[in-house]
VOGUNU-70251 format. One line per 4 residues: number of its first residue (from 1); their letters; for each residue x, y, z of C-alpha. Coordinates in steps of 0.001 Angstrom, whole numbers, m for minus. Example, Ala and Ser with C-alpha at 12.3 -4.5 7.8 and 13.67 -1.06 7.14 Angstrom:
BEGIN
1) AS) 12300:m4500:7800; 13670:m1060:7140 $
***
This chain:
BEGIN
1) MRQA) m6245:17221:m5411; m3126:18877:m4055; 48:16929:m3393; m92:15387:69 $
5) DPFV) 2636:15505:2612; 4252:12087:2895; 2904:9758:5542; 4914:9259:8680 $
9) ILAA) 5245:5485:8739; 5562:4020:12198; 5988:280:12278; 4415:m582:15590 $
13) AAFA) 3885:m3934:17143; 382:m3268:18317; m2209:m4644:20644; m3090:m8305:20926 $
17) IVAA) m6199:m8731:18809; m6208:m12515:18846; m7122:m14232:22061; m5627:m17683:21908 $
21) PPPA) m2728:m18012:19432; 817:m17097:20461; 2341:m13897:19055; 3964:m15698:16141 $
25) AAET) 562:m16865:14935; m1276:m13580:15427; m2175:m11328:12543; m1090:m7711:12392 $
29) AKVL) m3706:m4993:12002; m2906:m2020:9792; m4207:1164:11386; m4145:4726:10053 $
33) YLTQ) m4154:7509:12647; m5282:10826:11108; m4517:13953:13167; m5297:16797:10768 $
37) SAAF) m6809:19962:12226; m8823:22007:9777; m10126:24105:12675; m8885:24155:16284 $
41) AHPV) m5590:22273:16629; m5406:20404:19914; m2004:20850:21561; m2116:17209:22667 $
45) LPHS) m1914:15848:19117; 1894:15359:18943; 1813:13720:22358; m1033:11460:21279 $
49) EAVF) 977:10365:18251; 3949:9511:20440; 1840:7588:22965; m71:5732:20264 $
53) TRIA) 3230:4764:18670; 4663:3529:21963; 1694:1465:23083; 1428:m39:19629 $
57) EESG) 5099:m976:19680; 4752:m2513:23123; 1784:m4670:22232; 2859:m6309:19022 $
61) RIDL) m228:m6380:16796; m425:m3085:14862; 1325:m1647:11876; 563:2006:12579 $
65) TISR) 619:4815:10071; 269:8430:11185; m944:11059:8737; m1725:14738:9149 $
69) DASN) m3363:15082:5731; m6844:13751:4983; m6358:14279:1249; m4550:10940:1280 $
73) LTAD) m7781:9122:2064; m8736:7547:m1249; m10360:4227:m2023; m6962:2763:m2872 $
77) TLAD) m5408:4035:358; m8252:2775:2528; m7990:m672:997; m4617:m1045:2729 $
81) YDAV) m6005:m575:6249; m8064:m2486:8771; m8952:614:10806; m8896:4396:10455 $
85) VFFT) m8705:6541:13598; m9696:10241:13442; m8491:12850:15967; m9502:15741:13746 $
89) TGEL) m11372:19061:13532; m13153:21065:10870; m13875:20459:7213; m11083:18157:6120 $
93) PMDE) m9741:18325:2528; m11698:15416:1105; m13767:15687:m2065; m17086:13970:m2639 $
97) TQKA) m15445:10949:m4224; m13215:10489:m1197; m16120:10896:1208; m18097:8271:m662 $
101) ALLA) m15065:6006:m618; m14749:6320:3169; m18395:5417:3728; m18180:2530:1258 $
105) WVRG) m15035:1237:2968; m16683:1245:6407; m19897:m297:5106; m17831:m2989:3443 $
109) GGAF) m16332:m4024:6792; m13779:m1329:7629; m13308:m103:11214; m13830:3607:11898 $
113) VGVH) m12686:5058:15228; m13109:8601:16508; m11179:10174:19371; m12275:13316:21242 $
117) SATD) m12704:16024:18575; m13567:13565:15823; m17128:14757:16505; m15913:18342:15867 $
121) TFYE) m15393:17428:12211; m17278:17601:8888; m20276:19676:9984; m21148:20190:6307 $
125) WPGY) m21272:16466:5490; m24443:14751:6755; m22997:11338:5934; m20252:11878:8494 $
129) LALI) m22783:12775:11181; m24559:9492:10535; m21219:7663:10633; m19789:9147:13855 $
133) GGYF) m23140:9357:15661; m23216:12985:16862; m21667:16450:16670; m19632:18289:19297 $
137) DGHP) m21702:20975:21026; m19319:22513:23517; m17465:21408:26639; m19161:22751:29780 $
141) WHQE) m16607:21139:32064; m12844:20766:32104; m12171:19136:35440; m12019:15868:37326 $
145) VTVR) m15303:14027:36887; m16841:10650:37565; m17435:8540:34472; m20043:5792:34567 $
149) VEDG) m19391:2545:32740; m22706:1632:31167; m21514:m1472:29353; m18894:m3282:31389 $
153) EHPA) m18848:m6305:29064; m17522:m4470:26019; m13814:m5073:25266; m13176:m1315:25486 $
157) TRHL) m14579:m1108:29016; m14301:m4504:30646; m11017:m3476:32319; m13031:m819:34166 $
161) AESF) m15601:m1260:36883; m18851:608:37409; m17306:4077:37540; m13984:5873:37692 $
165) RIHD) m12549:9341:38169; m10629:11180:35463; m9607:14773:34700; m10428:15756:31123 $
169) EIYQ) m12355:18135:28899; m15926:16844:28907; m17981:17120:25735; m21678:17433:25158 $
173) HREW) m23113:16422:21789; m25991:17479:19591; m27893:15507:16974; m27063:12513:19116 $
177) SRDK) m29447:10064:20746; m29311:6677:22365; m31525:5067:19757; m28718:5506:17212 $
181) VDVL) m25740:4252:19238; m24790:1839:22014; m23417:3835:24936; m20321:2559:26735 $
185) LSLD) m19399:5501:28985; m21326:8505:30221; m20842:11408:32591; m22078:11048:36143 $
189) TGSV) m23769:14429:36385; m23607:14252:40162; m19872:14906:39883; m20219:18257:38070 $
193) DMNA) m21989:21597:38401; m25165:21248:36354; m25578:25024:36484; m22351:25544:34550 $
197) RNIR) m22409:27815:31528; m23123:26499:28046; m24983:23368:29043; m27356:22822:26166 $
201) RDDG) m28710:19349:26803; m31822:19418:28952; m31926:15648:29418; m28711:15393:31453 $
205) DFAL) m27444:12707:29087; m23765:13172:28274; m22389:10077:26582; m18590:9867:26517 $
209) AWTR) m18067:6714:24453; m20268:4704:22160; m20366:2193:19324; m22564:1654:16307 $
213) QEGD) m22805:m505:13213; m22391:992:9721; m23276:m1675:7187; m20794:m4485:7710 $
217) GRVF) m18390:m2135:9479; m18115:m1020:13079; m17715:2452:14592; m16168:3188:17989 $
221) YTAL) m15995:6704:19449; m14534:8018:22706; m14831:11638:23778; m11876:11322:26146 $
225) GHRP) m8356:12298:25143; m8053:16085:25415; m5293:16140:28022; m1790:14611:27863 $
229) EVWD) m2380:12976:31241; m5309:11079:29761; m3155:9702:26959; m608:8675:29588 $
233) DPRF) m3308:6899:31590; m3229:3109:31045; m7000:3024:31478; m7452:5230:28439 $
237) QTHL) m4794:3367:26478; m6596:68:27041; m9937:1710:26288; m8637:3002:22958 $
241) LQGI) m6755:m88:21840; m9528:m2500:22719; m12068:m193:21076; m10008:m393:17890 $
245) AWAI) m9712:m4168:18246; m13476:m4469:18627; m14103:m2258:15608; m11809:m4449:13521 $
249) GAPA) m13766:m7443:14718; m10990:m9119:16674; m11647:m11516:19561; m11178:m10326:23108 $
253) PAAD) m7521:m10309:24209; m5783:m12979:26212; m3800:m12366:29397; m869:m10818:27572 $
257) ATAA) m3113:m8807:25307; m1699:m5339:25606; 898:m3513:27557; m1772:m1003:28443 $
261) QTAA) m4230:m3612:29634; m1738:m5412:31828; m412:m2141:33211; m2270:m702:36193 $
265) AADA) m4753:2079:35698; m3840:5639:36539; m3428:6628:40163; m6541:8774:40209 $
269) PAAD) m8615:9329:43346; m11628:7077:43425; m15190:8253:43711; m16292:4864:45032 $
273) SSAT) m15219:1266:45259; m15655:761:41514; m12759:3016:40523; m10023:1329:38541 $
277) APAI) m6824:103:40092; m4064:2686:40382; m818:2616:38501; 2244:1424:40341 $
281) ADEA) 3973:4501:41677; 7539:5241:40758; 10174:4924:43440; 10099:8624:44324 $
285) AANT) 6339:8692:44841; 5976:5305:46502; 4181:5031:49854; 2604:8478:49639 $
289) LTAE) m907:9835:49242; m1886:12647:46936; m3926:15553:48277; m6908:14176:46377 $
293) EKAD) m6503:10740:47934; m6325:12234:51401; m9481:14238:50745; m11185:11095:49507 $
297) GWEL) m10434:9203:52714; m7449:7063:51784; m5077:5995:54570; m1579:4586:54283 $
301) LFDG) m972:1252:55983; 2753:1562:55293; 4703:4794:54820; 7935:3229:53595 $
305) ESLA) 9614:3266:56996; 7280:2308:59835; 5280:m866:60391; 3273:831:63144 $
309) AWRG) m25:m52:61469; 802:m3760:61796; 1495:m6381:64462; 2003:m10104:64496 $
313) YRRD) m981:m12413:64373; m1872:m13063:68040; 1088:m10895:69034; 1424:m7382:70388 $
317) AVPD) 4282:m6315:68122; 5642:m6827:64638; 7957:m9878:64538; 11587:m9329:63523 $
321) GWQA) 11022:m11349:60360; 9102:m8403:58878; 11013:m5179:58297; 11002:m2002:56230 $
325) VDGA) 13648:m2510:53533; 14310:65:50807; 10808:1492:51000; 9087:m1888:51080 $
329) MARV) 7479:m3921:53831; 9410:m7143:53435; 9455:m10641:54877; 13164:m11115:55566 $
333) GRGG) 13031:m14069:57942; 10702:m16295:59931; 8088:m14112:61529; 4656:m15581:61005 $
337) DIIT) 1641:m13783:59601; 1145:m10103:60344; m2176:m8267:60654; m3356:m4683:60743 $
341) VEQF) m3759:m3160:64171; m7184:m1919:63132; m10111:m3940:61875; m12087:m3233:58719 $
345) ADFD) m15515:m4251:57423; m16021:m2746:53957; m12994:m1279:52222; m10966:m692:49072 $
349) LRFD) m7414:m1968:49621; m4609:m1320:47147; m1047:m2557:47276; 1963:m3459:45168 $
353) WRVE) 3600:m6836:45711; 6749:m8579:44556; 8055:m12111:45081; 11212:m13973:44193 $
357) EGGN) 11527:m17234:42258; 8843:m19651:43456; 7588:m17153:46044; 4270:m17615:47844 $
361) SGVM) 2275:m15359:50167; m1236:m13990:50457; m3404:m11147:51710; m6400:m12161:53838 $
365) FRVA) m9314:m10039:54974; m11839:m9973:57841; m9451:m12060:59889; m10409:m12844:63481 $
369) EGDG) m7786:m13923:65978; m8714:m17356:67265; m7139:m20674:68083; m6362:m21461:64473 $
373) PAWH) m4254:m19628:61861; m5400:m16473:60092; m6678:m18399:57070; m9270:m20159:59223 $
377) TGPE) m11363:m16986:59078; m9992:m14783:56305; m10412:m15513:52580; m7095:m15053:50780 $
381) FQIL) m6016:m12984:47790; m3254:m15287:46587; 246:m13843:46059; 2393:m16190:43975 $
385) HNAG) 5101:m16583:41366; 2859:m18624:39086; 5583:m19883:36786; 7838:m21023:39621 $
389) HRDG) 5426:m22600:42096; 3256:m25697:41806; 193:m23733:42931; 541:m21678:39766 $
393) QAPI) m285:m24734:37667; m3942:m24594:38740; m5886:m21323:38307; m7822:m21880:41532 $
397) TSAA) m4586:m21560:43543; m2760:m19111:41268; m2007:m15428:41841; m5117:m13265:42410 $
401) SNYA) m7315:m16290:43112; m9537:m16491:46154; m7199:m19222:47263; m8563:m22728:46614 $
405) VHPP) m12122:m21435:46116; m12364:m19080:43107; m9913:m18859:40167; m9023:m15550:38496 $
409) ARDV) m10126:m14936:34910; m6563:m15026:33614; m2897:m14781:34565; m1687:m11180:34363 $
413) TRPV) 1304:m11456:36683; 4496:m9703:35698; 7856:m11513:35576; 9340:m12574:38888 $
417) GEWN) 11102:m9707:40647; 8836:m7021:39134; 6156:m5157:41042; 2505:m6090:40541 $
421) SARL) m319:m3778:41581; m3309:m5343:43293; m6667:m4257:44556; m9110:m5949:46901 $
425) VVRG) m12591:m4455:47228; m14917:m5768:49931; m18384:m4280:50260; m20846:m6333:52260 $
429) ARVE) m20751:m9830:50801; m19400:m8679:47415; m15667:m9082:46823; m13531:m8069:43832 $
433) HWMN) m9949:m9113:43058; m7967:m6846:40713; m4398:m7080:39498; m2352:m4931:37138 $
437) GEKL) m5400:m2947:36089; m7775:m5847:35406; m10706:m7091:37425; m9995:m10815:37528 $
441) LEYE) m12553:m12120:39964; m15821:m11187:41643; m17724:m13333:44107; m20324:m13104:46865 $
445) LGSP) m19622:m14522:50277; m22377:m16856:51389; m23956:m17143:47946; m24949:m20583:46617 $
449) DWQE) m21933:m20541:44291; m19587:m19600:47130; m21111:m22224:49410; m20756:m24953:46786 $
453) RMVA) m17145:m24047:46093; m16264:m23687:49760; m17747:m27080:50658; m15621:m28657:47915 $
457) SKFA) m12471:m27000:49283; m10200:m27534:52250; m12243:m24919:54144; m15377:m27097:54328 $
461) SIPR) m14740:m28164:57915; m13741:m24690:59176; m16942:m23083:60513; m15791:m19445:60660 $
465) YGRE) m14082:m19289:57260; m15381:m16300:55274; m18137:m15527:57748; m16735:m12671:59814 $
469) PRGH) m18487:m9294:59212; m15274:m7388:59949; m11716:m8117:60978; m8028:m7559:60408 $
473) IAIQ) m6199:m7578:57104; m3446:m10175:57240; m309:m10795:55204; 820:m14375:55105 $
477) DHGD) 4299:m15595:55937; 4566:m18668:53740; 8299:m19009:54320; 9334:m17107:51175 $
481) PVAF) 10717:m13609:50620; 7934:m11206:49668; 7656:m7417:49654; 4787:m4931:49682 $
485) RNVK) 4583:m1189:49096; 1957:1481:48391; m359:m251:50834; m3364:2025:51197 $
489) IRRL) m6969:1586:52233; m10233:3490:52035; m13092:2556:54317; m16312:2123:52362 $
493) DMN) m18588:1563:55320; m18035:5171:56450; m19201:6795:53189 $
***
């Protein structure tokens, strides 16, 4: 065996792979990232190494090693790692002893992870085909597509909803079938041209991520990752890191699990209401819509300067207590609740919010103007500084709760003064609360569970609470400074 180039050692504080213990008590996973190209060399590889290093450092649970030479993979080397990640091509320089060692290591409990062209590797080694689950067989599409989430309970996908849009090189695979793997993601063929050249599958089944068991070890593969923008996408980062965590056998992460998971998902146009929450825009791009968003029906409810889309609750104009300040719609003084001029039934609403120490506010939906306050009709997406307000001590009244009725799954709020991204999806009776890229709550208005919770709440004696079929969106003035930006909406009842 020829002398290997030295490893590039990158001490990275990786992803949270332990759910309950604090960081000091968590174990560190040792992960080897192999990026050798024995055939086509993907230009994204250096960028992927940099991103992997950064997200590992930000999360605090990985000791990451990057290697560009597979000849280092020996039984002794593998014994030092919890997981091996391949982003590779071609016939790598591993002899039969090394190949046997890799299979033995996985079957003994090691975690094997493949990214993108890992299926474009070792065509002459049948054991690798059995390990990875399929071989690359071309990429008919390189475009924005809709990806279906087939298993939304898996740690690598539970931050996603039913589908999402992403621009990437889309693989098809041969010698692959569903009876050999558990599919996590697949291509929605309705989003692509099925008459495109080089389509070789006649079953229309294009899996884009899957898992399988290999002895006592686990295998996770994702076909995404060809483009730099995908590696920069927090959705993909969470998908990758939690796929690795699952393969290692770690519990699901807690609220502070990973920087990627608590970051918002990329600001990609949504195909439907199940698209992931967008990333918080930078200051320069705040309060704008991309061409794709405009084409997909998104509307701005605040452009950074004008509050023309709003008025006071039971008023004809916006009260002076609400003003545009430095590109944000801010509560600067007593003004009362404000509502949208228009009414909405089914919609996907996205917004960034920020509060100060102990701050409290809320976003209500399907609000009708009556004798009582806005919350007499509109359920509330709670806005709160959890750590600084007494309501934050109880999940049912904490940030992202359906205030006083349904608690969120966890606390993912960012430190006071930082922007949080939020998403509220209302389709018929189904409602979803998202924050910082995670779906934290889903409930059904009028369901037995909702009715039981509502009767036990302060809303029990309010007959119109949560029963309006359409109405205004309201922002609560709770007496505290609060600011909103990137407020945008897409009507779902018009699709």
